C-alpha positions as semicolon CSV with decimal commas, in nm:
position;residue;x (nm);y (nm);z (nm)
1;M;8,281;0,316;-0,573
2;A;8,644;0,348;-0,477
3;R;8,914;0,055;-0,522
4;K;9,092;-0,117;-0,241
5;Q;9,425;0,001;-0,225
6;D;9,612;-0,378;-0,264
7;D;9,370;-0,588;-0,471
8;N;9,212;-0,307;-0,755
9;I;8,898;-0,454;-0,653
10;L;8,612;-0,226;-0,645
11;L;8,457;-0,166;-0,300
12;T;8,070;-0,145;-0,317
13;E;7,883;0,164;-0,159
14;Q;7,779;-0,085;0,169
15;E;8,166;-0,175;0,204
16;L;8,262;0,246;0,210
17;V;7,961;0,308;0,438
18;A;8,052;0,032;0,669
19;A;8,413;0,142;0,690
20;F;8,302;0,483;0,778
21;I;8,069;0,402;1,052
22;D;8,279;0,192;1,300
23;D;8,586;-0,039;1,268
24;D;8,388;-0,261;1,501
25;N;8,149;-0,354;1,240
26;D;8,343;-0,553;1,015
27;D;8,075;-0,813;1,013
28;L;7,878;-0,534;0,768
29;L;8,159;-0,614;0,505
30;P;8,139;-0,895;0,275
31;D;8,327;-1,196;0,344
32;S;8,657;-1,165;0,140
33;N;8,582;-1,505;0,002
34;S;8,283;-1,432;-0,179
35;N;8,445;-1,265;-0,508
36;N;8,270;-0,941;-0,467
37;N;7,963;-1,057;-0,382
38;T;7,744;-0,751;-0,374
39;S;7,430;-0,881;-0,223
40;N;7,308;-0,717;0,108
41;T;7,272;-1,041;0,291
42;N;7,498;-0,899;0,547
43;T;7,309;-0,584;0,596
44;P;7,139;-0,518;0,928
45;A;6,742;-0,573;0,892
46;V;6,576;-0,203;1,004
47;Q;6,377;-0,269;1,287
48;P;6,023;-0,140;1,288
49;D;5,870;0,097;1,489
50;D;5,704;-0,106;1,759
51;N;5,501;0,183;1,860
52;W;5,321;0,276;1,546
53;E;5,004;0,129;1,607
54;D;5,008;0,295;1,934
55;E;5,060;0,610;1,820
56;A;4,789;0,562;1,518
57;D;4,557;0,523;1,768
58;D;4,615;0,872;1,948
59;M;4,565;1,068;1,596
60;M;4,217;1,144;1,498
61;G;4,133;1,076;1,136
62;Q;4,167;1,379;0,903
63;L;3,891;1,433;0,661
64;A;3,944;1,530;0,294
65;V;3,766;1,820;0,153
66;D;3,732;1,979;-0,168
67;V;3,670;2,370;-0,167
68;F;3,561;2,546;-0,461
69;E;3,363;2,888;-0,581
70;T;3,102;2,927;-0,777
71;E;2,989;3,310;-0,894
72;N;2,781;3,381;-0,585
73;D;2,902;3,092;-0,342
74;L;3,154;2,917;-0,172
75;V;3,147;2,530;-0,151
76;I;3,278;2,259;0,035
77;K;3,239;1,907;-0,023
78;A;3,372;1,608;0,196
79;R;3,319;1,232;0,184
80;T;3,164;1,131;0,486
81;A;2,996;0,756;0,372
82;G;2,888;0,579;0,640
83;V;2,869;0,857;0,896
84;D;2,513;0,915;1,072
85;R;2,417;1,277;1,022
86;N;2,369;1,286;1,423
87;D;2,728;1,164;1,441
88;L;2,853;1,500;1,231
89;D;2,921;1,848;1,370
90;V;2,959;2,142;1,179
91;S;3,066;2,464;1,307
92;I;3,180;2,826;1,162
93;S;3,334;3,106;1,390
94;D;3,496;3,423;1,224
95;G;3,574;3,217;0,891
96;I;3,727;2,883;1,041
97;L;3,510;2,570;0,954
98;T;3,530;2,269;1,149
99;I;3,386;1,949;1,042
100;S;3,411;1,685;1,303
101;G;3,234;1,313;1,362
102;T;3,268;0,977;1,436
103;L;3,282;0,709;1,179
104;S;3,169;0,336;1,314
105;S;3,185;0,003;1,128
106;G;2,904;-0,116;1,381
107;D;3,017;-0,465;1,365
108;E;3,349;-0,469;1,602
109;A;3,195;-0,625;1,886
110;D;3,169;-0,989;1,672
111;V;3,508;-0,948;1,526
112;R;3,745;-1,275;1,670
113;Q;4,056;-1,188;1,451
114;W;4,146;-0,900;1,209
115;H;4,273;-1,047;0,871
116;I;4,307;-0,691;0,682
117;Q;4,193;-0,382;0,848
118;E;4,269;-0,085;0,582
119;C;3,923;0,126;0,674
120;Y;3,962;0,400;0,898
121;W;3,689;0,368;1,194
122;G;3,667;0,660;1,476
123;E;3,691;1,001;1,507
124;F;3,770;1,259;1,223
125;S;3,808;1,632;1,228
126;R;3,900;1,903;0,984
127;T;3,972;2,276;1,029
128;L;4,005;2,518;0,771
129;A;4,000;2,898;0,700
130;L;3,776;2,993;0,456
131;P;3,948;3,158;0,155
132;T;3,675;3,471;0,098
133;A;3,430;3,622;0,295
134;V;3,137;3,459;0,338
135;N;2,802;3,507;0,530
136;E;2,813;3,269;0,809
137;E;2,414;3,310;0,855
138;G;2,366;3,212;0,518
139;V;2,487;2,862;0,519
140;K;2,331;2,537;0,397
141;A;2,457;2,197;0,476
142;E;2,358;1,888;0,324
143;L;2,453;1,528;0,346
144;K;2,342;1,321;0,023
145;D;2,495;0,998;-0,081
146;G;2,773;0,981;0,175
147;V;2,898;1,334;0,069
148;L;2,871;1,610;0,299
149;T;2,812;1,986;0,074
150;I;2,832;2,271;0,267
151;T;2,737;2,604;0,044
152;F;2,799;2,962;0,187
153;E;2,694;3,274;0,053
154;K;2,975;3,477;-0,038
155;I;2,989;3,849;0,076
156;K;3,018;4,080;-0,244
157;Q;3,350;4,276;-0,176
158;E;3,338;4,619;-0,336
159;K;3,603;4,713;-0,596
160;A;3,883;4,955;-0,470
161;K;3,754;5,288;-0,581
162;K;4,006;5,517;-0,697
163;I;4,082;5,832;-0,508
164;Q;4,233;6,148;-0,661
165;V;4,547;6,293;-0,499
166;L;4,523;6,649;-0,498
C-alpha cells in the first residue's frame, strides 16, 4: 500500500494498479466519498473465453495410466470403464505403446437438455514410451471390470561386464 500525497490515506492495491494502467480508467478507482471502501465492486469483470467449449470438443480425451514393474514383467493399467472391447485399440511399435478408443454413453439421442455433464464421452488416446525393454511378441492384454491390463515380459538385460585394460 502507498499513501496519497494530500490525505495521509492508504491506497489499495486496486487503486495503485488502476493509476499505472491508464489515466483514462478513473472509473476503476473507488469513489472518493466512499471512506476508503476497499470492495472490488468497481473491478471490471473478467470475460470468459467464449470458445472454450469449441476447443474442448476438438481435444481428444487423455487416458490415465499406471505403469509398474514386477520382477519379470512390465504392467500398464488403465481405467476404461464403459468402453466396449471392440472400441479399444492397443498397439506397440519400437517400445511405444498406444491405447485409444471411444467411450459412448449410448443414450445421447434421447437427451433434450443437459443439466450437468461432467463425464467425458468420445474418443480418447494415450501414447507412451515404455521405460524398459520388453518382448513385444510376448504381450497379454485383458479387459476386466473396466480396467485394461497390459502385461509385457521384460527382456533380461545382461549386466555390464568388467573389461580389464592392459
